[in-house]
C-alpha angles and dihedrals in degrees: 000000000000127000122259114261116284140168114249126217129179106191115202097208140033091245091054091050092051091048090055091047090051090051101044103024115166092009090067133073128198117236110208115143091343093212092130103020099053096053090047090051093046090055088045091236085127123037112181116181090211130036118200111199108202097176089112093062099097090168086075095051100070124120115203124189118196133169097270103012141048115204120199123194111228091242094053108125121235088240092056089059097038092059099037111116090196092056091045091055096043102035110016091166089063091052090048092050098045092054087064093057109112116289134317093270090054093046091050091061105022119100134211093235093047092054094048096047091046085058101196103179091220095051120112103230099054087053092050092053089055095047093049099045091244127192116220113207118208129190134195135159087266094058144274136300136178125218134190117229091254088059097040102053110065101167145306108350088341129117138171093249111127122230091253096046132095126201103233106173145354125219117205121197115231111231118238116284113277095029115148119220144194135178114187137160143179118230136169091234134005109277096023122124110271121264084203128001127186132193117192133181124185133178125184131199125228090276091055096251123136114258099163131029140166127183120179131168138200129197094037100097145351091298136017113280138205122219103220089169093061091043091056091046090061098046115111094003135112110250116248139159090252093050092049091048089052090050090052092050091049090052090051090052092052099052131071106197122185121237123236140163090292102049140355122239090253092050091051090052090051091049090050091055093049098043095046090053092047093045092051092048091052092046090052093054090051096046120103 
């Protein structure tokens, strides 16, 4: 298949890109890595009249690592993050997650912003933004605004980004020092989208009790979700296999995943229980 006819633009600056978005709005699509957009266009499931190629905007490709925050430009490639020693030291859970994105060829071209705006609920990066209390920074000719993940993801392949807006950068909060981490997922084959994915963070005090926790899941609904109930269950308690199993069961009771050709709703709930327990056990071993 070939895409439907379109008009191609390659803006040389962010301001030029925003001007085009203001002019063409919903009739235009942004070409970043193209790993999702190009197949959709080739199957004619998406038929934009205008294609705005922003690969020349190197100002959007920067990765900045600070003491309490990692900032990713929306055009940063998955590979840039995967092989960054600074990111690995500051946010090892991000490195662990991004290595599960597709295959090397996909990670070479795919971009952070493209993955987030595509908003597949089983994708790794949307889940990471939720687990790390990210801030998503949007720009348009009218101005700027910042959204939290809970505000940004509205449903399956749907976000709050307006037709004239561009996601320019993502700020990820660094967990407290000594926090253990784990990103794990279950797929049919290596490189597939996850049937269930889990991100877990756990920090213990000197007495071995939980003082910080995050549990987020992908593949269980139209958008990634956090289990605040399970997080609260862990707080102030000594980690144990039984406690982690209880947390997994609580997560399963909170979600309502849909069934499809890959897994039934009940199977997804079961996977959630198992993966949450395993992720918490791994995070505990890495804490300290």
